[in-house]
N, C-alpha and C positions, 0 to 999 in steps of 0.2 A: 587578120590577126589583131589589129587595133580594136575592131568592133567587139571581138570576144573579150579582149582585155578590159575594154570599157564596161561591158556587161558584168564581168566578175568584180571590177572595182566598184561599180554602183551597188551591186548586191552586198558586198562587204560593208560599204558605208551605210547602207540602209539598215543592215543588221546592227551595226554600231549604234545608230540612232535609236533603234528599237530597244536595245539593251540599256542605253542611257535613260530613255524615257520610262522604261519599266523600273529602273533603279530609283528614279525620281519619285515615282508613284509609291514604291515600296517604302522609301524614306518618309514620305508624307503620311503614310498609314500609321507611323509611330505616333504622330500627333493625336490621332483618334484612338489608337489602341493602347497607348500609354507605356508604362515602365517595362512590361514584359516584351513588348515589341522592340523597344530600344535595346534591351539586353540581348534579344535574339539576333539583332543586327549588329551586335558588338560595338555599340556606341560607347564613347568614353564615359567614365564613371561620373564626371561632372554633368554630363547631359542626362544620364539616368537619374542622378540625384535631383536635378531640376524638374524632371518629370514627376518624381515622387513628391517633391515639395510644391509642385503646382506653379513654379515660377515661369516666366516667359523665355528664359534662356534656351530651353530645349526646343520650343516651338520656333524661335527665331533662327537658331543654329540649323535646325532641320530644314527650314524654308530656304535658307541661303544655300545649303548643300544641294537641295533638290533643284533650285534654280540653276546651279552650275551644271547639273546633269542635263537639264533641259537645254541649256546653252550648248553643251557638247553635242547633243542630238541635232540641234540646228546647224552647227558647224559641219557635222557629218553629212547632212542632207545638202548643205551648200556645196561642199566638196564634191558631192555626187552630181551636182548641177541640177538638182530637183527643186531648189528654191533659189532666191536671189543670192548674190555673192555677199557673204558676211564680211565685215571689216577685218583686215589682217588675216585673211583666210589661211594662207600658207603658214604663217606664224602660229595661228590657232591650232591648226591640224597637227603640226609638229609638236606643239606643247602638249596637246591632249594625248597624242600617241606616246610621247615620252613619259608623261606622268603615269599613264596606264601600264606601260611596259615596266617602268621602275617598280610600281606597286605590285605587279604580277611577279616579277623576278624576286622581289623582297619577301614573298610569302614563305619560302623555305627557310631563309636565314632568320626571319622573325619567329617562325615556328620553333626553331631550335633555341632561340633566345628566350622565348616565352611559351614553353610547352603547355602551361596551364590555360592558355588562350586558344589552343588548337582545337577546332571542331570540324566536323565535315563541312559545315557552312563556310568557315573561314578558308578552308582549302579550296572549296568550289569558287568562292568569291575571288580568291587569288588567281585561279585559272581563268575565270571570266575576264578579270582585269587584263591579264596577259594576252588572251585571245583578242580582246577588244582593241588593245593597243596595236597589235600586229595587223589586225584587219583594217584599222583606221589608216595606218601608215601605208600598208600595201595597196589598199583601195585608192588612196589619193595618188600614189605614185603610178599606179596602173592607168588611171584616167589622164594623168599629166605627162606620161612618157613621151618624150620627143617634143614637148612644148616649151621647154625651158631654154 
């Protein structure tokens, strides 16, 4: 039973890493593709305006956010025991899971509060956040069940 639980946990965490890295790549594409890409990905207006104005803010903010997604992917692979143990792994996984779950659960109330911002992409993104948070937490707990 533990072997099956480990396989499911590893699979969930690898999927989280893949989603995080795809998201990082998608964000970085905005630097190349410009304003329309930032708008399509629902970037804050300050970031979009920076892209229009050609200032560094959009590129720096996008790079920082992308780095955080890459880091989330590394933590997921570390939790899956596919790479070396990352510092503060348990804290990192709980934080990543919590942020993803909060963002996912916030999709519906935010959609009600800001109906003009609702798009199929925003709803899909909210669902992916929720799923990623659940998979990250469940995968970590499956792998570590009985080890605490």
